[in-house]
C-alpha positions as CSV (number, residue, x, y, z in Angstrom):
1,S,-42.4,10.4,-5.1
2,D,-41.0,8.6,-2.0
3,A,-42.8,5.4,-2.8
4,S,-41.5,5.3,-6.4
5,S,-37.9,5.6,-5.1
6,I,-38.1,2.5,-2.9
7,P,-37.7,0.0,-5.8
8,R,-34.7,1.9,-7.1
9,D,-33.1,2.0,-3.7
10,A,-33.8,-1.7,-3.2
11,S,-32.2,-2.5,-6.6
12,S,-29.0,-0.8,-5.6
13,I,-28.6,-3.0,-2.5
14,P,-27.1,-6.0,-4.3
15,R,-24.6,-3.8,-6.1
16,D,-23.6,-2.1,-2.8
17,A,-23.3,-5.5,-1.1
18,G,-21.2,-6.8,-4.0
19,S,-18.8,-3.9,-3.8
20,I,-18.4,-4.4,0.0
21,L,-17.6,-8.1,-0.5
22,R,-15.1,-7.2,-3.2
23,D,-13.4,-4.6,-0.9
24,A,-13.3,-7.1,1.9
25,S,-11.7,-9.7,-0.3
26,S,-8.9,-7.4,-1.1
27,I,-8.0,-6.9,2.6
28,P,-5.9,-10.1,2.9
29,R,-3.9,-9.1,-0.2
30,D,-3.3,-5.7,1.2
31,V,-2.2,-7.2,4.6
32,T,0.2,-9.6,2.9
33,G,1.6,-6.7,0.9
34,I,2.2,-4.8,4.2
35,L,3.9,-7.9,5.8
36,G,6.0,-8.3,2.7
37,D,7.1,-4.7,2.9
38,A,7.8,-5.1,6.6
39,T,10.0,-8.1,6.0
40,S,12.1,-6.2,3.5
41,I,12.9,-3.5,6.1
42,P,15.8,-5.4,7.8
43,G,17.4,-6.0,4.4
44,D,17.1,-2.4,3.5
45,A,18.6,-1.4,6.9
46,T,21.6,-3.7,6.5
47,S,22.3,-2.2,3.1
48,I,22.5,1.4,4.5
49,P,26.0,0.9,6.1
50,A,27.3,-0.6,2.8
51,H,26.1,2.5,0.9
52,A,27.5,4.8,3.6
53,S,30.9,3.2,3.4
54,S,31.0,3.7,-0.4
55,I,30.4,7.4,0.0
56,T,33.6,9.4,-0.4
57,V,34.4,13.1,0.0
58,G,36.0,14.8,-3.0
59,S,38.9,17.2,-2.8
60,F,36.5,20.2,-2.7
61,G,34.4,18.7,0.1
62,E,31.7,17.4,-2.2
63,I,30.1,14.1,-1.4
64,L,30.7,11.4,-4.1
65,I,28.5,8.3,-4.1
C-alpha cells in the first residue's frame, strides 16, 4: 500500500509548490499595505487634537462630540 501512495504523493508536489509560490508573491503586497498603514498613522495622530477640541461638555456633564 505504501508503494501505491508514492505516485499520488508525487503528483501533489507541483500543487503544493504552486501554492507556496502564490503565497510568496502576495508578501510584497502585504508589506506595501503595512507601510501604507504606517504612513497614515501621523495623519491620524494629528487629527486627534482637532477631534478633542471639538468635544464639548453639556450642562449635565455629558460629553458632546
